[in-house]
C-alpha positions in Angstrom: 15.3 -13.2 14.4 13.9 -9.9 13.3 10.1 -9.9 12.7 8.4 -8.2 9.7 4.8 -7.7 8.8 3.0 -8.8 5.7 0.0 -6.7 4.8 -3.0 -8.2 3.0 -5.0 -5.5 1.3 -7.7 -5.3 -1.4 -6.9 -2.9 -4.2 -9.7 -1.3 -6.1 -9.0 -0.5 -9.8 -11.0 1.7 -12.1 -10.5 3.0 -15.6 -10.2 6.7 -16.0 -9.5 9.1 -18.9 -5.7 8.8 -18.6 -5.4 5.1 -17.8 -6.2 3.4 -14.5 -6.7 4.5 -10.8 -5.8 2.0 -8.1 -6.6 2.6 -4.4 -6.5 0.7 -1.1 -9.7 1.5 0.7 -8.2 0.6 4.2 -5.4 3.2 4.0 -6.3 6.9 3.8 -4.5 8.6 0.9 -3.3 5.3 -0.7 -4.2 5.8 -4.4 -2.2 6.2 -7.6 -2.6 6.3 -11.3 -0.9 4.4 -14.1 -1.1 3.9 -17.8 -1.8 0.2 -17.2 -3.4 -1.8 -14.4 0.0 -3.1 -13.4 1.6 0.3 -13.2 -1.3 1.7 -11.2 -1.1 -1.1 -8.7 2.7 -0.8 -8.4 2.4 2.9 -7.9 -0.3 2.5 -5.3 1.8 0.0 -3.3 4.7 2.5 -3.3 2.3 5.2 -2.0 1.1 2.8 0.8 4.7 2.1 1.8 5.5 5.8 2.0 2.4 6.3 4.2 3.5 3.5 6.5 7.1 4.9 6.8 5.7 8.4 7.5 3.3 7.1 10.2 6.1 5.0 11.8 8.5 8.0 11.9 5.8 10.1 13.7 4.9 7.2 16.0 1.4 7.1 14.7 -0.7 4.0 14.6 -0.5 1.8 11.5 -3.9 0.4 12.0 -4.2 -2.2 9.3 -4.6 -5.9 9.3 -1.2 -7.6 9.2 0.4 -10.9 9.8 3.8 -11.2 11.6 6.3 -13.2 9.5 9.9 -14.1 10.2 12.4 -12.2 8.1 15.1 -14.2 6.3 18.6 -13.3 7.2 
């Protein structure tokens, strides 16, 4: 069975002039804007995924708290 990781992260959200800004303090560069809170969070999660893929491709450490979970087949 292939293993995958679930990431638990706090997301900080603040209102700005154009809508909302969401960021994950534990991941450098993981922030995004959106017109709504939901859109900002969704965009921020996408950015975090891209950061993880980039780091994995470069064999860099993905130092973030995670839990190993079995992946459904």
